[in-house]
FIZA-480758 format. One record per residue (C-alpha): residue in three letters; z, y, x. Coordinates in steps of 0.1 Angstrom, whole numbers, plus 5000, padded with zeros to 4 digits. Layout:
N
BALO   type     c3     c2     c1
BALO    ALA      Z      Y      X
...
This chain:
690
BALO   type     c3     c2     c1
BALO    MET   4061   4291   8911
BALO    ILE   4054   4327   8921
BALO    SER   4023   4327   8899
BALO    LYS   4042   4315   8869
BALO    LEU   4069   4341   8875
BALO    PHE   4048   4372   8878
BALO    GLY   4016   4361   8860
BALO    THR   3979   4362   8871
BALO    GLU   3976   4400   8864
BALO    ALA   3998   4410   8894
BALO    PRO   3982   4395   8925
BALO    LEU   3994   4424   8947
BALO    LEU   4030   4418   8936
BALO    ARG   4027   4381   8942
BALO    ARG   4014   4386   8977
BALO    PHE   4042   4410   8985
BALO    VAL   4069   4387   8972
BALO    ALA   4055   4357   8990
BALO    SER   4055   4376   9023
BALO    VAL   4091   4388   9018
BALO    MET   4103   4353   9010
BALO    LEU   4085   4339   9041
BALO    LEU   4098   4366   9064
BALO    SER   4133   4363   9049
BALO    ILE   4134   4326   9058
BALO    ILE   4122   4333   9094
BALO    GLY   4142   4365   9099
BALO    GLY   4179   4369   9099
BALO    LEU   4199   4399   9089
BALO    VAL   4219   4405   9121
BALO    ILE   4229   4439   9111
BALO    SER   4240   4428   9077
BALO    ILE   4276   4440   9082
BALO    VAL   4263   4475   9090
BALO    ILE   4240   4475   9060
BALO    ALA   4268   4461   9038
BALO    THR   4292   4487   9051
BALO    ALA   4267   4514   9043
BALO    LYS   4262   4499   9009
BALO    LEU   4300   4499   9004
BALO    ASN   4302   4535   9013
BALO    HIS   4274   4543   8990
BALO    LEU   4289   4523   8962
BALO    ASN   4322   4540   8967
BALO    THR   4306   4574   8968
BALO    GLU   4289   4566   8935
BALO    LYS   4322   4554   8921
BALO    GLU   4338   4587   8932
BALO    GLN   4310   4608   8917
BALO    ALA   4312   4588   8884
BALO    ALA   4349   4592   8883
BALO    ARG   4347   4629   8889
BALO    LEU   4320   4633   8862
BALO    GLN   4341   4614   8836
BALO    LEU   4372   4635   8844
BALO    GLU   4352   4668   8844
BALO    ASN   4337   4660   8810
BALO    ILE   4372   4660   8794
BALO    LEU   4386   4691   8813
BALO    ASP   4383   4715   8783
BALO    SER   4397   4690   8758
BALO    ALA   4425   4681   8782
BALO    ALA   4433   4718   8788
BALO    TYR   4435   4723   8750
BALO    ALA   4459   4693   8747
BALO    ALA   4480   4705   8776
BALO    PHE   4481   4740   8762
BALO    ASN   4493   4728   8728
BALO    LEU   4515   4700   8743
BALO    ASP   4496   4677   8719
BALO    SER   4503   4641   8731
BALO    ALA   4484   4626   8702
BALO    GLN   4453   4645   8711
BALO    GLY   4458   4637   8748
BALO    LEU   4461   4599   8741
BALO    SER   4431   4601   8718
BALO    LEU   4412   4618   8746
BALO    LEU   4422   4591   8772
BALO    LYS   4414   4562   8750
BALO    GLY   4379   4563   8765
BALO    PHE   4393   4553   8799
BALO    GLU   4409   4521   8786
BALO    GLY   4392   4490   8800
BALO    ASP   4374   4511   8826
BALO    HIS   4381   4493   8859
BALO    LEU   4371   4524   8878
BALO    PHE   4405   4540   8870
BALO    GLN   4439   4526   8877
BALO    ALA   4455   4555   8858
BALO    VAL   4446   4588   8841
BALO    ILE   4474   4613   8834
BALO    ILE   4475   4648   8818
BALO    PHE   4504   4670   8830
BALO    ASP   4515   4702   8814
BALO    ASN   4523   4734   8834
BALO    TYR   4558   4721   8841
BALO    GLU   4546   4688   8856
BALO    ASP   4557   4670   8825
BALO    VAL   4534   4642   8813
BALO    VAL   4515   4651   8781
BALO    ALA   4496   4618   8779
BALO    SER   4487   4589   8803
BALO    ILE   4471   4555   8805
BALO    GLU   4474   4528   8832
BALO    GLN   4452   4498   8837
BALO    PRO   4466   4463   8845
BALO    SER   4466   4458   8883
BALO    GLU   4441   4432   8896
BALO    GLU   4451   4415   8928
BALO    GLU   4424   4407   8953
BALO    HIS   4429   4376   8976
BALO    LEU   4409   4383   9008
BALO    THR   4410   4362   9039
BALO    GLY   4426   4377   9070
BALO    TRP   4394   4378   9091
BALO    MET   4377   4400   9065
BALO    HIS   4404   4426   9068
BALO    TYR   4397   4428   9105
BALO    LEU   4359   4426   9102
BALO    LEU   4353   4452   9074
BALO    PRO   4371   4485   9067
BALO    VAL   4393   4483   9035
BALO    HIS   4390   4514   9015
BALO    GLU   4422   4526   9000
BALO    ASN   4424   4539   8965
BALO    PHE   4424   4576   8961
BALO    THR   4436   4602   8935
BALO    LEU   4415   4630   8919
BALO    SER   4434   4660   8907
BALO    TYR   4419   4688   8885
BALO    PRO   4438   4720   8875
BALO    LEU   4436   4727   8838
BALO    SER   4430   4763   8825
BALO    PHE   4427   4777   8790
BALO    LYS   4414   4811   8778
BALO    ILE   4440   4832   8761
BALO    TYR   4436   4867   8747
BALO    ARG   4457   4891   8767
BALO    ASP   4455   4929   8773
BALO    SER   4424   4932   8751
BALO    GLN   4404   4905   8770
BALO    PHE   4402   4868   8775
BALO    VAL   4418   4855   8807
BALO    ASP   4421   4820   8822
BALO    GLN   4457   4807   8819
BALO    HIS   4468   4777   8841
BALO    VAL   4482   4751   8816
BALO    GLY   4485   4719   8837
BALO    ASN   4467   4692   8857
BALO    LEU   4445   4662   8851
BALO    ILE   4451   4633   8875
BALO    GLY   4428   4603   8880
BALO    LYS   4437   4573   8902
BALO    VAL   4404   4556   8912
BALO    SER   4402   4520   8922
BALO    PHE   4376   4505   8946
BALO    HIS   4387   4468   8941
BALO    THR   4355   4458   8923
BALO    SER   4332   4473   8949
BALO    GLU   4351   4456   8978
BALO    SER   4351   4422   8960
BALO    GLU   4314   4424   8955
BALO    PHE   4309   4435   8991
BALO    TYR   4331   4407   9005
BALO    ASP   4312   4381   8984
BALO    LEU   4279   4395   8998
BALO    VAL   4291   4393   9034
BALO    SER   4303   4357   9031
BALO    THR   4267   4346   9021
BALO    ILE   4249   4365   9049
BALO    CYS   4238   4346   9080
BALO    LEU   4237   4362   9114
BALO    SER   4202   4368   9128
BALO    THR   4189   4386   9158
BALO    MET   4178   4422   9160
BALO    VAL   4144   4412   9171
BALO    GLU   4138   4392   9139
BALO    VAL   4149   4421   9118
BALO    LEU   4126   4445   9136
BALO    LEU   4097   4420   9133
BALO    ILE   4102   4418   9096
BALO    ALA   4103   4456   9093
BALO    ILE   4071   4459   9113
BALO    ILE   4053   4433   9093
BALO    LEU   4065   4448   9060
BALO    SER   4054   4483   9071
BALO    ILE   4019   4472   9080
BALO    PHE   4017   4452   9047
BALO    PHE   4029   4482   9027
BALO    HIS   4005   4506   9044
BALO    ASN   3975   4485   9039
BALO    GLN   3982   4472   9005
BALO    ILE   4000   4501   8989
BALO    GLY   4001   4533   9010
BALO    ARG   3964   4537   9018
BALO    PRO   3950   4531   8982
BALO    LEU   3978   4551   8967
BALO    THR   3970   4581   8990
BALO    LYS   3933   4578   8980
BALO    ILE   3943   4578   8943
BALO    ILE   3965   4609   8948
BALO    HIS   3938   4628   8966
BALO    SER   3912   4620   8939
BALO    ILE   3936   4630   8911
BALO    GLU   3943   4663   8929
BALO    LYS   3906   4670   8932
BALO    ASN   3900   4663   8896
BALO    ALA   3929   4685   8886
BALO    LYS   3911   4715   8902
BALO    LEU   3881   4711   8879
BALO    GLU   3881   4736   8850
BALO    ARG   3898   4723   8819
BALO    GLN   3891   4687   8830
BALO    LYS   3860   4685   8809
BALO    ASN   3840   4678   8841
BALO    ALA   3864   4654   8857
BALO    ARG   3848   4624   8875
BALO    PRO   3861   4588   8871
BALO    LEU   3882   4575   8900
BALO    GLU   3870   4546   8921
BALO    ILE   3890   4525   8946
BALO    ASN   3870   4497   8963
BALO    GLY   3888   4465   8970
BALO    HIS   3914   4469   8943
BALO    GLU   3894   4464   8912
BALO    ASN   3915   4435   8900
BALO    ASP   3950   4445   8911
BALO    GLU   3977   4470   8899
BALO    PHE   3959   4499   8915
BALO    GLY   3927   4490   8897
BALO    LEU   3947   4489   8864
BALO    LEU   3963   4523   8873
BALO    VAL   3928   4538   8880
BALO    ASN   3914   4525   8848
BALO    ALA   3944   4539   8828
BALO    TYR   3940   4573   8845
BALO    ASN   3902   4573   8837
BALO    ASN   3910   4564   8801
BALO    SER   3935   4592   8798
BALO    VAL   3911   4617   8813
BALO    GLN   3884   4607   8789
BALO    GLN   3908   4610   8759
BALO    ALA   3919   4645   8772
BALO    VAL   3882   4655   8774
BALO    ASN   3876   4642   8739
BALO    TYR   3907   4660   8726
BALO    MET   3896   4693   8742
BALO    ARG   3862   4690   8725
BALO    GLU   3878   4683   8692
BALO    LEU   3902   4712   8698
BALO    GLU   3873   4736   8705
BALO    CYS   3856   4725   8673
BALO    ALA   3889   4730   8653
BALO    LYS   3894   4764   8668
BALO    ALA   3859   4774   8658
BALO    GLU   3865   4762   8622
BALO    LEU   3899   4780   8621
BALO    LYS   3883   4812   8634
BALO    ALA   3857   4810   8607
BALO    LEU   3884   4803   8580
BALO    SER   3906   4832   8593
BALO    GLU   3878   4856   8587
BALO    ILE   3869   4845   8551
BALO    ASP   3888   4855   8519
BALO    PRO   3896   4821   8503
BALO    LEU   3893   4834   8467
BALO    THR   3861   4853   8468
BALO    ASN   3844   4837   8498
BALO    VAL   3836   4871   8513
BALO    SER   3849   4885   8546
BALO    ASN   3885   4895   8549
BALO    ARG   3901   4926   8566
BALO    ARG   3902   4909   8600
BALO    ALA   3865   4902   8600
BALO    LEU   3858   4937   8586
BALO    LEU   3877   4953   8615
BALO    ALA   3858   4932   8641
BALO    GLU   3824   4941   8625
BALO    LEU   3833   4978   8623
BALO    ASN   3844   4978   8659
BALO    THR   3810   4964   8669
BALO    LEU   3791   4988   8648
BALO    CYS   3810   5018   8661
BALO    ASN   3803   5007   8697
BALO    ASN   3765   5004   8688
BALO    GLU   3766   5040   8675
BALO    HIS   3740   5033   8647
BALO    PRO   3747   5052   8614
BALO    PHE   3760   5034   8584
BALO    ALA   3779   5040   8552
BALO    LEU   3813   5025   8545
BALO    VAL   3821   5020   8508
BALO    SER   3855   5012   8492
BALO    LEU   3855   4999   8456
BALO    ASP   3882   4987   8433
BALO    ILE   3885   4978   8397
BALO    ASP   3901   5004   8376
BALO    TYR   3933   4994   8358
BALO    PHE   3931   4959   8373
BALO    GLY   3969   4956   8371
BALO    GLY   3968   4961   8334
BALO    TYR   3941   4936   8331
BALO    ASN   3962   4910   8350
BALO    ASP   3992   4917   8328
BALO    ALA   3971   4914   8296
BALO    ASN   3951   4883   8305
BALO    GLY   3971   4866   8333
BALO    HIS   3965   4862   8370
BALO    GLN   3941   4833   8366
BALO    ALA   3917   4856   8346
BALO    GLY   3922   4883   8372
BALO    ASP   3911   4859   8399
BALO    ILE   3880   4850   8379
BALO    LEU   3872   4886   8375
BALO    LEU   3876   4892   8413
BALO    VAL   3853   4863   8421
BALO    ARG   3826   4876   8396
BALO    PHE   3829   4911   8409
BALO    ALA   3824   4898   8445
BALO    ASN   3793   4879   8433
BALO    VAL   3779   4910   8416
BALO    LEU   3784   4930   8449
BALO    LYS   3764   4903   8468
BALO    GLN   3736   4905   8442
BALO    HIS   3734   4943   8440
BALO    LEU   3740   4949   8478
BALO    PRO   3722   4921   8495
BALO    GLN   3718   4941   8527
BALO    ALA   3755   4950   8529
BALO    SER   3784   4932   8546
BALO    ILE   3811   4927   8519
BALO    SER   3848   4923   8526
BALO    ARG   3879   4920   8504
BALO    THR   3907   4939   8520
BALO    GLY   3934   4931   8495
BALO    GLY   3941   4930   8458
BALO    ASP   3911   4943   8439
BALO    GLU   3898   4964   8467
BALO    PHE   3865   4956   8484
BALO    VAL   3848   4973   8513
BALO    CYS   3811   4972   8519
BALO    ILE   3792   4982   8551
BALO    ILE   3757   4994   8542
BALO    PRO   3736   4998   8574
BALO    SER   3711   5026   8582
BALO    LEU   3723   5048   8553
BALO    CYS   3737   5083   8560
BALO    HIS   3725   5103   8529
BALO    HIS   3748   5110   8500
BALO    GLN   3721   5108   8474
BALO    SER   3706   5075   8485
BALO    VAL   3740   5059   8486
BALO    GLU   3750   5073   8452
BALO    ASP   3718   5060   8437
BALO    MET   3724   5025   8451
BALO    LEU   3761   5024   8440
BALO    MET   3757   5040   8405
BALO    PRO   3749   5006   8387
BALO    LEU   3783   4993   8400
BALO    LEU   3804   5017   8381
BALO    ASN   3805   4995   8349
BALO    ILE   3796   4962   8364
BALO    ALA   3831   4948   8361
BALO    ALA   3831   4951   8323
BALO    LYS   3796   4937   8320
BALO    GLU   3804   4906   8341
BALO    ASP   3837   4899   8325
BALO    ALA   3838   4871   8299
BALO    VAL   3866   4887   8280
BALO    SER   3857   4918   8260
BALO    THR   3872   4946   8281
BALO    PRO   3849   4976   8278
BALO    TRP   3876   4998   8295
BALO    LEU   3872   4981   8328
BALO    SER   3852   5001   8353
BALO    THR   3849   5007   8391
BALO    SER   3860   5036   8413
BALO    ILE   3840   5040   8445
BALO    GLY   3848   5060   8477
BALO    VAL   3822   5065   8504
BALO    ALA   3824   5076   8541
BALO    PHE   3797   5078   8568
BALO    PHE   3796   5069   8605
BALO    PRO   3797   5090   8626
BALO    GLU   3800   5120   8603
BALO    ASN   3835   5110   8589
BALO    GLY   3849   5090   8618
BALO    HIS   3841   5073   8651
BALO    THR   3866   5044   8649
BALO    PRO   3873   5017   8623
BALO    ARG   3907   5032   8616
BALO    GLN   3892   5067   8610
BALO    LEU   3865   5053   8588
BALO    LEU   3888   5032   8567
BALO    HIS   3911   5062   8563
BALO    ALA   3881   5083   8552
BALO    THR   3871   5057   8525
BALO    ASP   3907   5055   8513
BALO    ILE   3907   5093   8509
BALO    ALA   3873   5092   8491
BALO    LEU   3886   5064   8468
BALO    TYR   3918   5085   8462
BALO    ILE   3896   5114   8452
BALO    ALA   3877   5092   8428
BALO    LYS   3908   5081   8411
BALO    GLU   3922   5116   8409
BALO    ALA   3889   5126   8393
BALO    GLY   3895   5102   8364
BALO    ARG   3882   5069   8378
BALO    ARG   3848   5054   8370
BALO    CYS   3830   5077   8395
BALO    ILE   3817   5079   8430
BALO    ARG   3832   5103   8455
BALO    PHE   3826   5111   8491
BALO    TYR   3851   5118   8518
BALO    ASP   3863   5154   8517
BALO    LYS   3883   5169   8546
BALO    ASP   3901   5194   8524
BALO    ALA   3913   5166   8501
BALO    ASP   3924   5147   8532
BALO    ILE   3945   5176   8544
BALO    ALA   3959   5181   8509
BALO    ARG   3970   5145   8507
BALO    SER   3985   5147   8542
BALO    ASN   4004   5178   8531
BALO    ARG   4016   5160   8500
BALO    GLU   4028   5131   8521
BALO    ALA   4046   5155   8544
BALO    VAL   4062   5171   8514
BALO    ARG   4073   5137   8500
BALO    LYS   4088   5127   8534
BALO    ALA   4106   5161   8536
BALO    LEU   4119   5156   8500
BALO    GLN   4133   5121   8509
BALO    ARG   4149   5135   8540
BALO    ILE   4164   5164   8522
BALO    ILE   4180   5140   8496
BALO    GLU   4192   5116   8522
BALO    THR   4206   5142   8547
BALO    LYS   4213   5170   8523
BALO    GLU   4197   5195   8548
BALO    PHE   4192   5224   8524
BALO    THR   4209   5256   8515
BALO    LEU   4214   5274   8482
BALO    TYR   4207   5311   8478
BALO    TYR   4220   5330   8449
BALO    GLN   4200   5358   8431
BALO    PRO   4221   5381   8410
BALO    LYS   4217   5386   8373
BALO    VAL   4226   5423   8365
BALO    SER   4235   5442   8334
BALO    MET   4211   5471   8333
BALO    LYS   4236   5492   8313
BALO    THR   4266   5489   8336
BALO    GLY   4250   5478   8368
BALO    LEU   4276   5449   8371
BALO    VAL   4267   5414   8382
BALO    THR   4271   5391   8352
BALO    GLY   4258   5359   8369
BALO    CYS   4235   5344   8394
BALO    GLU   4208   5318   8398
BALO    ALA   4211   5291   8425
BALO    LEU   4178   5287   8443
BALO    LEU   4168   5260   8468
BALO    ARG   4161   5270   8504
BALO    LEU   4151   5246   8531
BALO    ASN   4169   5246   8564
BALO    HIS   4152   5259   8596
BALO    ASN   4138   5225   8607
BALO    GLU   4121   5220   8573
BALO    ARG   4105   5254   8573
BALO    GLN   4091   5247   8607
BALO    GLN   4070   5220   8591
BALO    SER   4054   5245   8567
BALO    VAL   4070   5228   8537
BALO    ALA   4079   5253   8510
BALO    HIS   4107   5247   8486
BALO    VAL   4083   5252   8457
BALO    ASP   4062   5223   8470
BALO    ILE   4094   5202   8473
BALO    VAL   4103   5208   8436
BALO    GLU   4068   5201   8424
BALO    GLU   4066   5169   8444
BALO    ALA   4101   5159   8432
BALO    GLU   4090   5163   8396
BALO    ARG   4058   5143   8402
BALO    THR   4075   5114   8419
BALO    GLY   4106   5113   8397
BALO    LEU   4129   5122   8427
BALO    ILE   4138   5154   8409
BALO    VAL   4168   5136   8394
BALO    ALA   4183   5128   8428
BALO    LEU   4174   5162   8442
BALO    GLY   4188   5180   8411
BALO    ARG   4220   5160   8415
BALO    GLU   4225   5172   8451
BALO    ILE   4217   5208   8441
BALO    MET   4243   5207   8413
BALO    ARG   4270   5194   8437
BALO    ARG   4262   5220   8463
BALO    ALA   4263   5248   8437
BALO    PHE   4297   5238   8423
BALO    LEU   4310   5235   8459
BALO    ASP   4298   5270   8468
BALO    ILE   4311   5286   8436
BALO    SER   4345   5269   8441
BALO    GLN   4349   5287   8474
BALO    VAL   4344   5322   8458
BALO    MET   4357   5315   8422
BALO    GLU   4387   5338   8426
BALO    ARG   4366   5368   8435
BALO    LEU   4342   5365   8406
BALO    PRO   4345   5383   8372
BALO    ASP   4360   5363   8344
BALO    ASP   4328   5361   8323
BALO    PHE   4307   5352   8353
BALO    ARG   4282   5323   8349
BALO    PHE   4262   5307   8377
BALO    SER   4228   5291   8368
BALO    VAL   4214   5259   8381
BALO    ASN   4178   5247   8374
BALO    VAL   4177   5213   8357
BALO    SER   4146   5193   8351
BALO    PRO   4142   5177   8316
BALO    GLN   4141   5144   8335
BALO    GLN   4175   5151   8350
BALO    LEU   4189   5164   8317
BALO    THR   4181   5131   8299
BALO    SER   4189   5108   8329
BALO    GLU   4217   5083   8328
BALO    GLY   4249   5096   8341
BALO    PHE   4240   5133   8339
BALO    ILE   4271   5142   8318
BALO    ALA   4294   5121   8340
BALO    GLU   4280   5139   8371
BALO    LEU   4287   5173   8355
BALO    LEU   4323   5163   8348
BALO    SER   4327   5150   8383
BALO    CYS   4314   5182   8398
BALO    SER   4337   5203   8377
BALO    GLU   4368   5182   8384
BALO    ASP   4362   5177   8421
BALO    ASN   4357   5215   8427
BALO    ASP   4380   5229   8401
BALO    VAL   4353   5249   8385
BALO    PRO   4352   5250   8347
BALO    LEU   4321   5240   8329
BALO    GLN   4323   5272   8309
BALO    SER   4311   5290   8340
BALO    LEU   4278   5270   8342
BALO    ASP   4245   5279   8328
BALO    ILE   4216   5253   8329
BALO    GLU   4181   5267   8332
BALO    ILE   4153   5244   8320
BALO    THR   4118   5254   8332
BALO    GLU   4093   5258   8305
BALO    SER   4066   5243   8327
BALO    SER   4083   5209   8323
BALO    GLN   4077   5193   8289
BALO    MET   4109   5185   8270
BALO    ILE   4110   5151   8253
BALO    ASN   4122   5148   8217
BALO    THR   4146   5120   8220
BALO    ASP   4181   5112   8206
BALO    SER   4195   5114   8241
BALO    THR   4182   5150   8245
BALO    TYR   4200   5160   8213
BALO    LYS   4232   5143   8223
BALO    VAL   4232   5159   8257
BALO    ARG   4224   5193   8242
BALO    ASN   4253   5190   8217
BALO    TRP   4277   5178   8244
BALO    LEU   4268   5208   8266
BALO    LYS   4273   5232   8237
BALO    ASN   4307   5217   8229
BALO    ALA   4317   5218   8266
BALO    GLY   4308   5256   8268
BALO    VAL   4278   5251   8290
BALO    THR   4250   5275   8281
BALO    VAL   4213   5265   8283
BALO    SER   4185   5289   8292
BALO    LEU   4148   5285   8289
BALO    ASP   4133   5296   8323
BALO    ASP   4099   5311   8329
BALO    PHE   4092   5316   8292
BALO    GLY   4056   5323   8283
BALO    THR   4039   5302   8310
BALO    GLY   4042   5266   8298
BALO    PHE   4049   5244   8268
BALO    ALA   4070   5268   8247
BALO    SER   4064   5272   8210
BALO    LEU   4085   5284   8181
BALO    GLU   4093   5248   8173
BALO    TYR   4104   5243   8209
BALO    LEU   4128   5272   8206
BALO    LEU   4142   5261   8173
BALO    THR   4145   5224   8183
BALO    TYR   4167   5228   8213
BALO    GLY   4188   5258   8204
BALO    PHE   4186   5277   8237
BALO    ASP   4213   5303   8244
BALO    GLN   4190   5327   8262
BALO    ILE   4154   5331   8272
BALO    LYS   4142   5342   8306
BALO    ILE   4108   5360   8304
BALO    ASP   4086   5351   8333
BALO    ARG   4081   5376   8361
BALO    GLN   4043   5378   8356
BALO    PHE   4049   5397   8323
BALO    THR   4077   5420   8338
BALO    GLN   4057   5430   8368
BALO    VAL   4029   5446   8348
BALO    LEU   4053   5469   8328
BALO    PRO   4053   5496   8317
BALO    GLY   4015   5500   8318
BALO    ASP   4002   5468   8302
BALO    ASP   4001   5469   8264
BALO    ASP   3999   5431   8261
BALO    ALA   4030   5426   8282
BALO    LYS   4048   5452   8260
BALO    ALA   4038   5433   8229
BALO    ILE   4051   5401   8243
BALO    PHE   4084   5416   8252
BALO    ASN   4087   5431   8217
BALO    VAL   4080   5397   8201
BALO    VAL   4104   5379   8223
BALO    LYS   4131   5406   8216
BALO    TYR   4126   5401   8178
BALO    LEU   4128   5363   8181
BALO    ALA   4158   5364   8203
BALO    ASP   4177   5387   8179
BALO    LYS   4168   5365   8149
BALO    LEU   4178   5333   8167
BALO    ASP   4209   5348   8183
BALO    MET   4196   5343   8218
BALO    ALA   4201   5366   8249
BALO    VAL   4170   5377   8269
BALO    ILE   4168   5381   8307
BALO    ALA   4138   5398   8322
BALO    GLU   4128   5381   8355
BALO    GLY   4110   5399   8383
BALO    VAL   4122   5435   8379
BALO    GLU   4111   5453   8410
BALO    THR   4109   5490   8400
BALO    LEU   4129   5517   8384
BALO    ASP   4102   5523   8358
BALO    GLN   4104   5487   8347
BALO    GLU   4142   5489   8344
BALO    THR   4139   5521   8324
BALO    TYR   4113   5507   8300
BALO    LEU   4134   5476   8294
BALO    LEU   4166   5496   8287
BALO    ASN   4147   5518   8263
BALO    GLN   4135   5487   8244
BALO    GLY   4170   5474   8240
BALO    PHE   4171   5448   8268
BALO    GLU   4203   5445   8288
BALO    LEU   4200   5417   8314
BALO    ALA   4176   5416   8343
BALO    GLN   4170   5398   8376
BALO    GLY   4147   5407   8404
BALO    TYR   4141   5423   8439
BALO    PHE   4149   5457   8424
BALO    TYR   4186   5446   8426
BALO    ALA   4186   5420   8453
BALO    LYS   4167   5391   8468
BALO    PRO   4183   5357   8467
BALO    LEU   4213   5358   8491
BALO    ALA   4235   5334   8509
BALO    ILE   4269   5330   8492
BALO    GLU   4289   5354   8513
BALO    ASP   4261   5380   8512
BALO    PHE   4260   5375   8474
BALO    MET   4298   5381   8472
BALO    ARG   4294   5414   8492
BALO    PHE   4267   5425   8467
BALO    VAL   4290   5417   8438
BALO    ALA   4319   5436   8454
BALO    SER   4297   5467   8461
BALO    ARG   4285   5467   8425
BALO    GLN   4320   5465   8412
BALO    ALA   4331   5493   8435
BALO    LYS   4302   5515   8425
BALO    HIS   4309   5509   8388
BALO    SER   4347   5518   8393
BALO    SER   4338   5550   8411
BALO    CYS   4315   5560   8382
BALO    LEU   4342   5554   8357
BALO    ASP   4367   5574   8377
BALO    SER   4344   5604   8379
């Protein structure tokens, strides 16, 4: 019977059950009542814990129902207790002890004989009570507010009934028999279960200490090959073997992934990660080598014209060409169309240049599409001459490649420290420019424009000056303006300068002469930019400064563009009363057509011509020609850079009236400028009175 019940694969369990049954027949359970009482207490404790857990699970929801006095929600919440014989009743009270919701179970009467009441303790029902609290927002913080109570009446009838049924079926036995059974079972358990189990545990712990389990030994347990312990050992050995196989497969997969992570999937050459690792090794070995950066000129345009698929084909062919022409080199693709080659044992410029020269046009030769304009730019750096670390060397090749592109592309260039410094300076200027535009950390100084006949100030030119923290970084305002024009940020910078100039002038407008005009330098890019006119109107209206007081100076070194928008802006400025001056005349793109096309109101002759007066005949001739043109075209002329009395005297004798330069004043802060204007007016008034 036992064999049929447990099967032939569980002999240990069969022997254990047969022994228990035999000993149960022989032995009696004399202390059954004690055991049963303990069981009752245990069952009741479990009931209590279960009841508490169920009530605690609904505390938050019950608190919400009590807080809102929501009987429907409370009844819905208590629905889960219906039919649960553990509870006689569950009630939700509000803060005033009024019932919000409740359920009660039908009472079940237990018919117990009298002797059982005297023999066993009858556990009374008990009540669990939980206060309910709800977080409310008071005095700028969330506080717990008491909103009621949750009451649960727990019933032990079911446990007692089971217990009484158990007691009625137990026969009294002697203590000796029970002790005998316990001793026999202990010996049996120790021999059949405890000892082999301990051996298995010790063997597993020993195997667990072996590194990564790949050297783990199979477990053996003699005498239990065909029972449950034998099955357990076999299962453990199989799992260990599977773990060992998995570790080996994982090692192989990791090796494959590592190889794939260091290869560019498109060109099948090394990627940037592998390049850095190889450079790190070479730098540690301290053997000289050349590091070469190459990219395909105008590759972006090629992609746009032929599609990305054709671009990928070109990259693959270019990588193959590099492998053929540089068999001794390690080739990597670091991104886009840029490749980096490590050429060992080369540290001479001429030998590297001779080796790389055939690669300059190789892209065009290997391309299936007829694109003769494709070429290669190459930058070269050397270890240890140009750097001792991978980062330094890659930076050096980037600089060299940058120099090659600046030189017109399709050429080979070597790292140059001066070019590196220049690029760093340009980057510093660019960052300073962006910071100036974002933070508006600049100041405007104003250089007076003076009538040489009367000595009065007729206007001023707003000039950009960096604040102290910018000057500490050795960034000149001239560099800022040049970088702004190069990057296109001149529009944003010019907008901020225009706003600041209008703001400064608005603060001193009442103390300026009626015909006074302040000048602001405007780039042709800004002049034709979208919103330029709207910005002028906004500056004028916000600061209550009429546009008739504004003079726009356009630098001749910036090429004007002949577009309809240029003419529209120029006509609008003319109708608005804004004058337009051509700044630094004679040093840039100016021509007679240029003067005629844009209809400037005045010309400012560059300082380099003024400063050689009156001794330079060529400068005199230029001034005479400009004076003649200005008279014919009805334009005023301002001489920039006047620094001596002789220069002023010569210009006055030649019929020039307006001048600007250090002979009168350097660029001044707005208050200093106003004091200069006042002093000039006072001096002129005293001359008239005398």
